[in-house]
C-alpha positions as CSV (number, residue, x, y, z in Angstrom):
1,X,107.0,7.4,190.2
2,X,108.8,10.6,190.5
3,X,108.1,11.7,194.1
4,X,110.8,14.2,194.8
5,X,111.5,15.3,191.3
6,X,109.3,17.3,189.0
7,X,108.8,16.1,185.4
8,X,108.1,18.5,182.6
9,X,107.1,17.3,179.1
10,X,107.7,20.1,176.4
11,X,108.1,20.3,172.7
12,X,111.6,19.9,171.6
13,X,113.3,22.7,169.8
14,X,115.1,22.3,166.4
15,X,118.3,22.9,168.4
16,X,117.6,19.6,170.3
17,X,117.4,17.5,167.1
18,X,121.0,16.1,167.7
19,X,119.9,15.0,171.2
20,X,116.8,13.3,169.6
21,X,119.1,11.5,167.2
22,X,121.3,10.3,170.1
23,X,118.3,9.0,171.9
24,X,117.1,7.2,168.9
25,X,120.5,5.6,168.4
26,X,120.7,4.6,172.1
27,X,117.3,3.1,171.9
28,X,118.4,0.8,169.0
29,X,121.3,-0.3,171.2
30,X,119.2,-0.8,174.2
31,X,116.8,-3.2,172.3
32,X,119.7,-5.4,171.1
33,X,120.8,-4.0,167.8
34,X,124.7,-4.3,167.7
35,X,126.4,-1.1,166.7
36,X,128.1,-2.9,163.9
37,X,124.6,-3.2,162.3
38,X,124.0,0.6,162.4
39,X,125.3,2.8,159.6
40,X,128.3,5.0,160.6
41,X,126.3,8.0,159.3
42,X,123.3,7.2,161.6
43,X,123.3,10.9,162.9
44,X,123.3,12.4,159.5
45,X,120.6,10.0,158.3
46,X,118.4,10.6,161.3
47,X,118.8,14.5,161.1
48,X,117.9,14.3,157.4
49,X,114.8,12.1,158.3
50,X,113.7,14.6,161.0
51,X,114.2,17.6,158.7
52,X,112.0,16.0,155.9
53,X,109.4,14.7,158.4
54,X,109.2,18.2,159.9
55,X,108.7,19.7,156.3
56,X,106.3,17.0,155.0
57,X,104.7,15.1,157.8
58,X,104.0,17.4,160.7
59,X,106.8,16.0,162.7
60,X,107.2,17.2,166.4
61,X,109.4,15.8,169.1
62,X,108.8,16.1,172.9
63,X,111.3,15.9,175.7
64,X,111.0,15.1,179.3
65,X,113.0,17.2,181.8
66,X,113.6,16.4,185.4
67,X,115.2,19.1,187.4
68,X,115.8,21.1,184.2
69,X,117.8,18.1,182.6
70,X,116.5,16.3,179.6
71,X,116.1,12.6,180.4
72,X,113.9,11.3,177.6
73,X,112.3,12.1,174.3
74,X,109.7,10.9,171.8
75,X,109.0,11.8,168.1
76,X,105.8,11.7,166.2
77,X,104.5,12.5,162.8
78,X,102.0,11.6,160.2
79,X,102.4,8.0,159.0
80,X,103.7,8.1,155.4
81,X,102.3,4.7,154.7
82,X,103.4,1.5,153.1
83,X,101.1,1.9,150.1
84,X,99.3,4.8,148.4
85,X,96.9,6.6,150.6
86,X,93.7,6.9,148.7
87,X,91.5,7.6,151.8
88,X,90.0,10.8,152.9
89,X,91.6,12.2,156.1
90,X,88.4,11.8,158.2
91,X,88.3,8.1,157.3
92,X,92.0,7.3,157.7
93,X,94.8,9.8,158.9
94,X,97.4,7.8,160.8
95,X,100.0,9.2,163.1
96,X,103.1,7.4,164.0
97,X,105.2,7.7,167.3
98,X,108.8,6.5,167.2
99,X,112.1,6.9,169.1
100,X,110.5,6.9,172.6
101,X,113.6,6.8,174.9
102,X,114.2,7.4,178.6
103,X,117.6,7.3,180.1
104,X,118.3,4.2,182.1
105,X,118.3,5.8,185.6
106,X,114.9,7.5,185.0
107,X,113.0,4.4,183.7
108,X,110.0,2.8,185.4
109,X,108.8,6.2,186.7
110,X,106.1,6.9,184.1
111,X,108.2,9.2,181.9
112,X,107.8,7.1,178.7
113,X,104.0,7.1,179.3
114,X,104.0,10.9,179.7
115,X,106.0,11.4,176.5
116,X,103.8,8.9,174.6
117,X,100.6,10.7,175.9
118,X,101.9,14.1,174.8
119,X,102.6,12.7,171.3
120,X,99.1,11.3,171.2
121,X,97.6,14.7,172.2
122,X,99.6,16.3,169.4
123,X,98.6,13.7,166.7
124,X,94.9,14.0,167.8
125,X,95.1,17.8,167.5
126,X,96.3,17.6,163.9
127,X,93.3,15.3,163.1
128,X,94.8,11.8,163.2
129,X,92.2,9.0,163.4
130,X,94.7,6.3,164.7
131,X,98.1,6.1,166.2
132,X,100.6,3.5,165.3
133,X,104.0,2.6,166.9
134,X,106.4,-0.4,167.0
135,X,107.0,-1.4,170.6
136,X,110.0,-3.1,172.0
137,X,109.3,-5.9,174.4
138,X,109.9,-3.6,177.4
139,X,107.7,-0.9,175.9
140,X,104.6,-3.1,175.3
141,X,103.4,-2.8,178.8
142,X,103.7,1.0,178.7
143,X,101.8,1.2,175.5
144,X,99.2,-1.4,176.6
145,X,98.4,0.6,179.7
146,X,97.6,3.7,177.5
147,X,95.2,1.6,175.4
148,X,97.2,0.5,172.4
149,X,96.2,-2.9,171.2
150,X,98.7,-5.5,170.2
151,X,98.5,-6.0,166.5
152,X,98.9,-9.0,164.3
153,X,101.6,-8.0,161.9
154,X,102.9,-11.1,160.2
155,X,106.5,-11.2,159.1
156,X,108.8,-13.6,157.3
157,X,112.5,-13.3,158.0
158,X,114.7,-13.7,154.8
159,X,118.1,-13.6,156.5
């Protein structure tokens, strides 16, 4: 844990959207996606996604600062769903956390957990009844320690 350094979790500003996109890109590389499999317009695509999510899905991002330097980030929003949402909000209003990233030299110090908890607080404040996320293998222990259950998503690879 951070013993000599102070960690601050705060809401990211719109001016930090480019930093959020870079963290998201680096996250994909860190979990093994080869850069040749990422669209060359990744930054433009991600910025557009954030803009639309901010407008339509209550998007917020949070950053972690250590000694006034941003070392990590996490994004969250309402879950847009995979099918039409016919349920009342009080029954099912899901939030989604994505892009949790901490720079390599600051990992294993509780920063990802702090970022995730801040995102959960926000999603709870806007009335979400459940929070979803997709975890990398290295992220699963972090999310399990917070109380996330491991789901049983079934998949069939076609390529």
